[in-house]
C-alpha positions in Angstrom: 263.9 273.9 112.0 262.5 270.5 111.0 259.1 269.8 112.6 257.3 266.4 112.6 253.5 266.9 112.7 251.3 264.2 114.1 247.7 265.0 113.2 244.6 263.7 111.4 244.4 264.9 107.8 241.7 264.9 105.2 239.9 262.8 104.0 239.2 262.0 107.7 235.9 263.6 108.8 237.5 265.7 111.6 237.5 269.3 112.4 241.1 269.0 113.4 241.9 267.4 110.1 240.4 270.5 108.4 242.3 272.7 110.7 245.7 271.1 110.0 245.0 271.1 106.2 244.3 274.8 106.4 247.4 275.7 108.5 250.0 273.3 106.9 250.8 275.3 103.8 251.3 278.5 105.8 253.6 276.6 108.2 255.6 275.1 105.3 256.3 278.6 104.0 258.1 279.3 107.3 259.7 276.0 108.4 260.4 272.4 107.3 257.3 270.4 108.2 256.9 266.6 107.7 253.5 265.1 108.3 253.7 261.7 110.1 252.0 258.8 108.4 248.8 257.9 110.1 249.6 255.2 112.7 253.3 256.1 112.7 254.9 256.4 116.1 258.4 257.5 115.3 259.6 260.9 114.2 261.5 261.2 110.9 265.2 261.3 111.2 266.7 264.8 111.7 263.5 266.1 113.4 264.1 269.0 115.8 260.6 269.0 117.3 257.5 266.9 117.3 254.1 268.5 117.4 251.0 266.5 118.4 247.4 267.5 117.6 245.3 266.0 120.4 241.5 266.0 120.5 238.9 263.9 122.3 238.2 261.4 119.5 240.0 258.1 120.1 239.7 256.9 116.5 241.4 260.1 115.2 243.9 260.7 118.0 244.7 257.4 119.7 247.7 256.7 117.5 248.9 260.3 118.2 248.9 259.8 121.9 250.9 256.5 121.4 253.5 258.5 119.4 253.6 261.2 122.1 254.3 258.5 124.7 257.4 257.4 122.7 258.7 260.9 122.0 257.4 263.8 124.2 256.9 267.1 122.3 254.6 270.1 121.8 250.9 269.3 122.2 248.3 271.3 120.4 245.4 270.7 122.7 242.1 271.1 120.8 239.9 269.8 123.7 240.8 270.0 127.3 238.4 267.2 128.4 239.9 264.0 127.1 237.7 261.5 128.9 236.4 259.9 125.7 239.9 259.6 124.3 241.2 257.9 127.4 238.3 255.6 127.6 238.9 254.6 124.0 242.6 253.9 124.7 241.8 251.8 127.8 238.4 250.3 127.9 238.2 250.3 124.1 241.3 248.1 124.1 240.2 245.8 127.0 242.5 247.7 129.4 240.1 248.3 132.3 243.0 248.7 134.8 244.3 251.6 132.7 241.0 253.4 132.9 240.9 252.8 136.7 244.4 254.2 137.0 243.4 257.3 135.0 240.3 257.8 137.1 242.2 257.4 140.4 245.0 259.8 139.3 242.4 262.5 138.8 239.7 261.6 141.3 241.5 259.7 144.0 239.7 256.8 145.6 236.3 258.2 144.6 237.4 258.3 141.0 238.6 254.7 141.1 235.3 253.6 142.6 233.4 255.4 139.9 235.6 253.8 137.4 234.7 250.3 138.8 231.0 251.2 138.6 231.4 252.1 134.9 233.3 248.9 134.2 230.6 246.9 136.1 227.9 248.7 134.2 226.3 249.9 137.4 226.3 253.5 136.2 226.3 255.0 132.7 229.6 255.7 131.0 231.1 258.9 132.5 232.3 260.0 129.1 228.7 260.2 128.0 227.0 262.0 130.9 229.8 263.6 133.1 233.0 264.0 131.0 233.6 267.5 132.3 233.8 266.2 135.9 236.8 264.0 135.0 238.9 265.5 132.2 241.6 262.8 132.3 244.1 265.1 130.5 246.8 264.4 133.0 248.9 262.0 131.0 248.9 264.2 127.9 249.8 267.3 130.0 252.7 265.3 131.6 254.1 264.3 128.3 253.8 267.8 126.7 257.1 269.8 126.6 255.0 272.8 125.4 251.3 273.5 125.0 249.5 275.3 122.2 245.8 276.1 122.9 243.2 278.3 121.3 241.8 279.9 124.4 242.8 281.4 127.8 240.1 279.0 129.3 242.0 275.9 128.2 245.4 277.4 129.2 244.1 278.2 132.7 242.4 274.7 133.1 245.8 273.1 132.2 247.5 275.2 134.8 244.9 274.2 137.4 245.5 270.6 136.4 249.2 271.0 137.3 250.8 271.7 133.9 253.8 273.9 134.5 255.5 274.1 131.1 255.4 276.8 128.5 251.9 277.5 127.0 250.9 279.7 124.1 247.4 280.9 123.3 247.2 281.0 119.5 243.9 281.8 117.7 242.2 279.3 115.4 242.9 280.5 111.9 240.1 281.9 109.8 238.9 279.8 106.9 239.0 281.4 103.4 235.5 282.0 102.2 234.9 280.2 98.9 233.0 281.7 96.1 229.5 280.7 95.1 226.0 281.8 96.0 224.2 281.3 99.3 221.7 278.4 99.4 218.0 279.3 99.0 216.4 278.7 102.4 213.2 280.1 103.7 213.2 282.4 106.7 212.9 286.1 107.5 215.2 286.2 109.4 216.9 282.9 109.1 218.7 281.5 112.2 221.2 278.7 111.6 222.9 276.2 113.7 225.6 273.9 112.3 227.1 270.7 113.7 225.8 267.6 115.5 222.2 267.9 116.7 222.1 266.9 120.3 221.5 268.1 123.9 225.1 269.3 124.4 224.6 271.8 121.6 221.6 273.0 123.5 219.2 272.2 120.7 216.3 271.6 123.1 216.7 275.1 124.5 217.1 276.6 121.0 214.0 274.9 119.7 212.0 276.1 122.7 213.3 279.7 122.3 212.7 279.7 118.6 209.1 278.4 119.0 208.4 281.4 121.2 210.0 283.9 118.8 208.0 282.4 115.9 204.7 283.1 117.6 205.2 286.7 116.9 207.3 286.3 113.8 205.7 283.5 111.7 208.1 284.1 108.8 211.2 283.4 110.9 213.1 280.2 110.1 215.5 277.9 111.8 218.0 276.0 109.8 219.4 272.8 111.5 222.4 271.3 109.7 224.2 268.2 111.0 223.6 264.6 111.9 221.3 263.9 114.9 223.1 262.1 117.7 221.8 258.6 118.5 218.9 258.8 120.9 218.1 262.4 120.2 214.5 262.3 118.9 214.3 265.6 117.0 211.0 264.8 115.3 209.3 264.3 118.6 210.6 267.5 120.0 209.5 269.4 116.9 206.0 267.9 117.2 205.7 268.8 120.8 206.6 272.5 120.1 204.3 272.7 117.1 207.3 273.2 114.8 206.7 270.1 112.7 204.3 272.1 110.4 206.8 274.7 109.3 209.6 277.1 110.3 212.3 274.4 110.5 214.7 273.6 107.6 216.6 270.4 108.2 219.7 269.0 106.5 221.9 266.2 107.8 225.7 265.8 107.2 226.7 267.9 104.2 229.9 268.4 102.3 232.1 271.5 102.6 230.7 273.3 99.6 227.1 272.8 100.7 228.0 273.8 104.3 229.4 277.1 103.1 226.3 277.8 101.0 224.0 277.1 103.9 226.1 279.2 106.3 225.9 282.1 103.8 222.1 281.8 103.8 221.7 282.2 107.5 221.3 285.8 108.8 222.3 284.8 112.4 224.5 281.9 113.5 223.6 280.2 116.8 226.4 278.2 118.3 225.5 276.9 121.8 227.5 274.5 123.9 227.2 273.1 127.4 229.0 271.4 128.9 232.1 272.6 127.1 235.0 270.3 126.6 237.3 273.3 126.0 236.9 273.1 122.3 237.0 276.0 119.7 234.2 275.9 117.2 235.2 275.6 113.6 231.7 276.6 112.5 231.9 279.7 114.7 235.2 280.6 113.1 233.6 280.2 109.7 230.7 282.5 110.8 233.3 285.2 111.7 234.9 284.8 108.3 231.5 285.3 106.7 230.7 288.4 108.8 227.7 286.8 110.5 226.4 287.8 114.0 226.7 285.1 116.6 224.6 283.9 119.5 226.8 281.7 121.8 226.8 280.1 125.2 228.7 282.1 127.8 231.2 279.3 128.5 234.8 278.5 127.6 236.3 279.8 124.4 232.9 281.2 123.4 232.8 283.5 126.4 236.1 285.0 125.2 234.6 286.3 121.9 234.2 290.1 121.9 230.8 291.4 122.8 230.7 293.2 119.5 230.5 290.0 117.6 228.5 287.6 119.8 225.5 287.8 122.1 226.3 285.5 125.1 223.6 283.4 126.7 224.2 282.2 130.3 223.7 278.5 130.8 221.2 277.7 133.5 217.6 278.0 134.6 216.8 281.1 132.6 218.7 280.0 129.5 215.6 279.8 127.3 214.5 283.3 128.4 217.9 284.8 127.6 217.9 283.0 124.2 214.5 284.5 123.4 215.8 288.0 124.1 218.9 287.5 122.0 217.0 286.0 119.0 214.2 288.6 119.2 216.8 291.5 119.3 218.6 290.2 116.2 215.3 289.5 114.5 213.9 293.0 115.1 217.1 295.0 114.5 218.8 294.5 111.1 221.1 297.4 112.0 222.4 295.4 115.0 222.9 292.4 112.8 224.9 294.5 110.3 227.1 296.1 113.0 227.8 292.7 114.6 228.5 291.1 111.2 231.0 293.9 110.3 232.7 293.5 113.6 232.9 289.7 113.1 234.6 290.1 109.7 237.1 292.6 111.2 237.9 290.2 114.0 238.5 287.4 111.6 240.8 289.6 109.5 242.7 291.1 112.5 243.0 288.2 115.0 242.4 285.0 113.0 244.4 285.8 109.8 246.1 282.6 108.6 249.5 284.2 108.1 249.4 285.8 111.6 248.5 282.5 113.1 251.3 280.7 111.3 253.8 283.4 112.6 252.6 282.8 116.1 253.0 279.0 115.6 256.5 279.4 114.4 257.5 281.7 117.2 256.1 279.2 119.7 257.8 276.2 118.1 261.2 278.1 117.8 260.9 278.9 121.5 260.1 275.3 122.3 263.0 274.0 120.3 265.5 276.6 121.4 264.3 277.4 124.9 265.0 280.6 126.8 267.8 281.7 124.4 265.3 282.2 121.6 262.9 284.0 123.8 265.6 286.4 125.1 266.8 287.0 121.5 263.3 287.9 120.3 262.7 290.2 123.3 266.0 291.9 122.6 265.1 292.5 118.9 261.7 293.9 119.8 263.2 296.3 122.4 265.8 297.6 120.0 263.3 298.0 117.2 260.9 299.9 119.5 263.6 302.2 120.8 264.7 303.0 117.2 261.3 304.3 116.3 260.8 306.2 119.6 258.3 304.0 121.3 258.5 304.7 125.1 257.7 302.3 127.9 254.4 304.1 128.8 253.0 304.6 125.3 249.9 302.9 123.9 252.2 301.3 121.3 254.3 299.7 124.0 251.1 298.3 125.7 250.0 296.8 122.4 253.5 295.3 121.8 253.3 293.8 125.4 249.9 292.3 124.6 251.1 290.7 121.4 254.2 289.3 123.2 252.0 287.9 126.0 250.0 285.9 123.4 253.0 283.8 122.8 254.2 283.9 126.4 257.3 286.1 125.6 256.3 288.9 127.9 258.2 289.5 131.1 
């Protein structure tokens, strides 16, 4: 099977580029994969299947959507909410009518009127303050002959949006942990959060919760790694909370080696998000690989993490209070941190193993290329193999086989 892969690749600064670079060698061990040249819109001659990695960044993925329009294929949907992408492909190219059409398709007359208000600058851009209310994923879903996602949340949202084709939930692969020591960062314990510093990462709530924890634990530290979004006045917030005099360790954008060193240094990783665009967090996957306990928002993919590896914080009025409880628990109980860290490492090994993810990918792509005949053949092989080793229909082993098959939508 020859697969054409349309995706950003390093050196682009993109989590999806890192993802594709990680997965590509494992895929090439199992099938013939050709990576399309950036900006290319045609599949190489002899291609059996085109695979398109789609995220919400128009600079990284605009050309990929254009290629998808020319040749429909399997879409790896990294973000369900594509409002920013669609705005870049329409308004960003002086195609206001295209944006209005997309808004009307999803929101009817109300959507079109809101689109007009955006174009006339009577309301702020919806992709900045209300993207989750208008996902604008409809065109991509219509063009997808198959859908690969990383969470049940995105699969279910796609179904609700009218997507009726095959869909496979395939975990994000774990990153191999590089050698090298942890960075030296003050904090006992040290909480760390990694990625853009902004309101959607719940940084205001985290700072408030940390300031309360630190009143009783003056040696605790919070490591903030990542660029601050425009308009987010971090210094003012720190000053207001009395955190400008200590307790906060700050680094901006860092390269991969420095990122790993800083992530190793943190005792607890905090990965909050609201609203969610349906994304999977590459930094959370790295935390699992490192065997670090997580504190996450109880939304989207994050809510699907096992309770053994992540404390989940509801988003809402009492969010700060819940955060304080989670941080205080992990600060006061090293045994809980150790148990959660061990469970995280085991989850990364069991569910996010790179070879396992590559096998799930190939099974999905073969089914997409071959249709029902491939699915029936696989199910037949599994049934015969189970019978040969004496696995009955009502055994725990059969239930586990059924669960694994359902992951790639081969269950009946």
